[in-house]
N, C-alpha and C positions, 0 to 999 in steps of 0.2 A: 647264761651261766648261773648256776644255783649257788646259794650261800655255803654249801658243803664242799664245793670244789676248792682245791688248793692251787693258788697261783704259783707259777714257777718263780724260783728265787735265784737271783744272780749270785754266784759265788763271791764271797768277800774278797778273794784274791784279785777279782777284776774290778773292784770298787776303786775309784780314784782316791788319792790321799785325802783324808777327811779334814785336814787342816785344823781350823778352830771350830769345826762343827760340834765337837764334844762340849764346847763352852757355850753353844747356842741354846736358846730356850727351845722347848719342844715345838712350839708353833713355828719357829724359824726353820727347824729341821724339816718339818712337814712341808712348809712352803718350798724349800730348796729341793726336796725329794720329788715334789709334784711337777717341778720344772721339766722332768724327764718324760712326763705324760701330760695329763690335764686333770683338773678337778672333776670335770664331767666323767672322764673314764674311771677315776678313783671311786666316785659316788656310785656309778653304775655297777662296777664290779664288787663293791662292798655292800650294795643294797641299801644305801642311805640317800637322803636327799642331797641335791647339789648344794643347797644352802648350808646344810650341816657340814659337808666336806669343806666348804669355804671357811666356816667358823673355826675349824680345826687349825687353820693357818693364822688365826688371830690370837692375841695374848690371852692368858688363862682366865678362868671364870671370875677371879677377883678383880681383874683389870679390864676385861674386854667382853668377849662374846657371851659369857655365861654358860658355855659348854666346854666341859673337860674333853680334850682330844684323846685319841687312843694311847698315845705315848704317855701322857700324864696319868691315865687310868692304870696302865701297866706299872708305872713307877709307884703309884699309890698302893696297888696290890702288893708289890714287893715290900714297900715300907711297912705295911700292916703285918704281913706274914714273916718277913725277914728270911724267906726261904729262897736260897740261891738257885733252886731248881727252876724257878720261873725264868730267871735270866739265862740259865743253861739251856732250857728248852727253846727260848727265843733265838739264842745264838745258834743252836743246832739247826733250827729251821732256816737260818741264813747261811748255813754251811760253815759255821764257825764254832768257837768255843768261848765260854765265859771265863774270864780271868779276873778274879777279884783283886783289887789293889791291896797292897799290904797295909796293915794297920800301923799307926804311928805309935810313938812312945817306946817304952822298954828301956832297959839298962844301957848306959853309955860304955864305951870302951870295947865293944865287940870286935873280935878279930875277924878278918875276912875268911880265914881258912875253914872254920866250922861250917859256914854257909856253902862254900864250894864243896866240902865233903858231903854235905847233905844232898846236893844236886848229883854228885857222882854216885852216892848210894841209891838215890831214886832211879838213876839211869841203870844201875846194876839190877835193881828190882824189876825194871821193865824188861831187860834182857833175860832175866830169870823167868819171868812170866811167859815170854815168847818161847824160850827154850823148852820149858815144861810143856807148854801147849803143843808145840810142834814135834815133841819126842816120838809120837806115834804116826808122824807124817800126815796128820790132819788136825784141824783146829775146829772144835765144836763152837756152837753159838755162845755157850756159857764162857768158854775160854776166850773167845773174841771179845766178849763184854768185859771180862777181867783185864785183858790187855788194854782195851780202850780206857778203862777206869784208871789203871796205873799210868798210862800215857797222859791222860788229861790232868792227873795230879802232878806229874812231872812238869808239864807246861805251865800249870797254875803257879807252882812254887818258883819255877825258874823265872817266870814273868815278874813276880814280886821281887826276886833277887835283882833282876836287870833294872827294874824301876828304881830300886834303892841305890844301885850303883850309879845310875844316871844322875841321881840327886847328890851322889857322894855321901850318902847316909848309911854308912856301914854299921853305925851304932844300933840302928833299929833291927838289924838282921837277927840279933840275939833273941828278941821277943818273937820274931817270926818262927825261928827254929824251935824255941821253947813251946810255942803254941801250936806248932805243926802237928796235925793229926791226919795221916793219910786216910782218904776216903776209901772205904772197903766196897 
C-alpha cells in the first residue's frame, strides 16, 4: 500500500457509544483505537516505524515519549489556525459533520422561544433551498452544495441548542442567536 491511498473509513453511525472517550487524552484514544487492529498494522499502513506508532500511545511530549502523536498535531494545527474547516474536513472523512459547541456567556433571561424560532427559520431555509433547486426536476452540483451548506448549518445550530437545553442553560441561547451568522 502506498502513502497516497486512502483507507476505508467506518461510518460514525456504526461506531459504538464513545462513553468517556472524549475526556480521554489523545494517547489513550489512540491506544483504545488500536485495540481493533495492531500497532504493527497501523505502522505498516501509515509508513512509519513500529516504535513511532507505539510512542503515539504514550503520554505527550512533555511527560513521556517526546513525540507528538497525530491527534495532538491536528489539535495543534487547529489551535494555531482556529479554522473550523480542519475539523470539518476530518469529520467529513469519517462520514460525519463537525458541530462546534456553543460558546458560554451572554445575557441572562433569554426566553426559549427565540431559539426555537431560529431553528424553525433555518429548517424553512433548508426547505426553500431544496424547493428552488428541485423546481426544474434536477439538482445541479452547485445546488447540492448549497443544500448541504444549509443543512450543515441547521445541524450545527440545533446541536448547540440541544446541548444548552441538556444543561438547562437557556440564558446563553441569546448570545448564540445574536452571534449566529449562517455560513454561505
